[in-house]
N, C-alpha and C positions, 0 to 999 in steps of 0.2 A: 239381552233380556235380563231383568232383575230376578234374583232368587227370592223365594218367599221370605227368607230371613232378612234380606236387605230392605225389602218393602216394609216389613214389620218394624225394623229398627228405625227407619225414617219416619214412619207414622207415629211411633211412640215419641220421638223427639219433638215433632210438631205438637202433639197432644200435651206433652209435659210443659212446653214453653207457654202454651195458651192457658193451661190449667193453673200455672203459678200466678199469672196475672189475674185471672178470674177469681181465684180463691182469696187474693189479697184485698179485694174491694169491700166485702161486707164488714170486715173488722175496722176499716177506716171510714165507712159511710157515715157514721154518726159523729165523727170527730173532725172531719175536714170540710172546708167550705170552698166552693169554686171561686177562682180568681175573678175579679171584676174589672180588669184593666181594659179590655177591648183591644188588646194589641197581640193577638194570637197568630197573626199572619206569618210570622217568621218561625214559629215553633216546629212545624212539620219539617222544614228544611234543616233546622238545627239538629233534630233528633236523628235524621237519616244520615248525618255525617258520622254518627257513632258506630254504625255497623253495615250500612248499605252503600251510600255514596262515598267517594273519596273525600278526604278532609277539605280540600279545596279543588276547584275546577283546574284541570291541567293547564299550564301556562300557554297563552296564546289562543285558548279556546273559550267558547261561550256555551252556557248550559241554561236550560229552562226547567224549573220545577212547577208543575201544575197539579192541582188536586180538587176533589169535590168532597165536602163533609156534610153529612146529613144527620141531624139530631133526632133520635127516636123519642126523646122526651119532650122537645119543644116544637118539632117540625120545622126548625130553622135550617137553612142551607147556605153554605158559603163555598167559595172557590179560592183557597189560599194559593198564591202564585209567587214565584221568585225568578228573577233574571240575574245570572251570575257570570262574571268575566274576570279572568286572570291575565293581566298583561305579561308578555314574554320579555324576560330580561334576567340580569344577574344580580339585581339588588333586592333586598327584602321587600321594599315597597313597589318594586317593578319586576316581578318574577316569582315572588313567593307570597303575594298578597292577592286575595280574591275580593273583588268589589261587587256588591250585590244590592238589589232593591227588592223588598218583599211587600206584598199587599194582597188584599182580597179583591180579585177582579169582579166578583159579584157576591153580594150578601143579601139574603132574603129571610125575614123573620116575621112572626106573628106579633101584632100589637093590637091594642084595643081599637076595634072598628075595622080590622082587616089585616092585610099583609103589606109590609114595606120592603121594597127591593131597591138597593142602591149600590154604588161603588164603595170601595174600601173606606173604613173609618180612618185609617192611618196608613202612612208609608214608612217603612223601616229600612234604613240604609246601614250597611255594615262593611267593614274592611277586615277580612279574616287573614291574619298573617301567621304563617308557620314559623315559629321561633325555635323549635327543636324537631329535628327530622332524622330518624334512624330507620333501620329495616323493619322494626316491629313497633316502636313507640313514636308517636307524633304528638306534639303539643302546639296549639294555636291560641292566639289572643285576638279577639274581635271587638273593637270599639263599635258601638251602635248608637244611632239616633233615630227616634220615632217622631214623626210629625203628624198631628191630627188634622184631618180635613173637614170633619164635622162632628157634632155632638160633644166635643171636648175642645179645649183651647190649649195653646202652648205645645210643649214637646216633652219627650222622655229621653234622657241621655244616660248612657251606661256602657258596660262592656261584658263580654262573655269569655271565659277561659274553657278550652276544649282539649281533652286528652283522649287519645285512642290507641289501643294496643291490639295488634293483629298477631295471631299465632295459629298457623295452619289455616283451617277453615273457620276459625273462631275470631270474632271481633268484639272487643269490650271497650266501652267508652264512658266518659263522665263529663258533665258540664257544671260550671258554677258561674252565676251571673248576678249582676246588680244593676238597677237603673233608678234614677230619680226624676221626679216631675218638676217642670218649671212652673206649672200651675196645677194645684191640687183640686180634687173634687171627690165625692163619695165613690165614684167609679174609676178615678185616676189617683191612686195613693201616692203619698210623698216619696216613699221608697218601696222597692220590690226586690227581694232576694230569693233566688231559687237554686236548687241543686238537682241534677238529673243523672240517671244511670241507664245504659242500654247494652243489650247483648244480642248478637246475631250469629248464626252458624250456617254457612253454605253447605247444602246437602251433597252427598256423594253416592255413588253406586251406578250411575249411568249418565250419559250426556244430557238427558232430560232433567234428571234430579239436580244436576250441577247448576242449573239455571235458577234454582229456588233458594231463597235465604229466609227462613223463619226468624223473627226478632221480637224482643220485648223491650219496653221502656217504662220507667217510673220516674216521676218528677215531683218534688215537694216545693211549694212556694209560700213565702211569708211576706205579706204586704202590711204596710203601716195601717193600723186601725182595723185590720181584718184577721180572722183566724187563719191558721195554716191551711193551705189547699193541697189537694193531691190530684195529679194527673197520671193516668196509666194507659198503656196501649199494648196490643199484641197483634201481630200481622205476619204477612209473608210477601216477599218481593220476588218478581219474575223478571230476570234479565233476558229480554228478547234478543237483543244484539249488544255489541259493545257500546252502542250509543243510545239505546232505548231500553227503558225498564218501566215496569208497572208495579204498583204496591197496593195491597188490599189490607186494611187494618180495622180493628175495633178499638174505639177510644172511650175513655171514661173520665168524668170529672166528679169527684166525690164532693158532696155538699152537706154541710151541717144543717140539721132540721128538715131535710127533704131528701127524696130519693136521688141517687147519683144520676147525672146526665150521661146517657150512653149515645155514642155516635158511630156511624159507619164512614170510613174514609177510603177513597180511591185516589191514588196518586200516579203521576207520570213524570219521569225524568228523561229529558231529551238533550243530548249533547249535539250542538250544531257544528262542532269542529272549529276550524279557522274560517272566519268570515271574509278573508281577503286573499 
């Protein structure tokens, strides 16, 4: 049984993490514009690497990330998904590199005259290689390619650098990425640069609390021809078993000239183990 002090301490931690994110939004709301790229399907998987999921899927195993995101501002709904696999071996490209495909398995949005429901606008492929691996600090590089299936033409090519530091029950991480468009449009900028930060802490005090990890994320994005955009989220992950976890989060896109877009996200990570 938990003591009253332990319960109060854990409750305060969750409240502080969430309050930090919520308090940051009003001061940015008038300054930042939501990104217009339409390539958000890999963002959820990327930010979870900073404090919840492992940096890459264990060698020889397959993992599925699936989620549902509902916008309270636009009534739009999407299901970002990703399939990840790390081959087993002793080489950096075959043993320390995870290969993944990310997409929206369903996207539904309001347009003039009704609602449009369709498959993902784009597919994003990545190869995440661990180039520095220690007991606490890990660094990975992930070349990425996004191919548009409709509404846009061409592709986006780029890379992401990911760093994660684990200390006790705390996990801190950061990302820096850049991508360029092979064919530009108002919603597909020539270049996109972004930097993100995430923090998570596994709770302690009982076997039940140890299954929970509150986390926060902040990401700034600068696109060619657009003002800087801000993405922020706060949430909590529940590790059901070693192979199954659920995540509930609130997500926010600050927008210049209009109210921020607030979303509710529910995610699931399922490790399928070895498929042979």
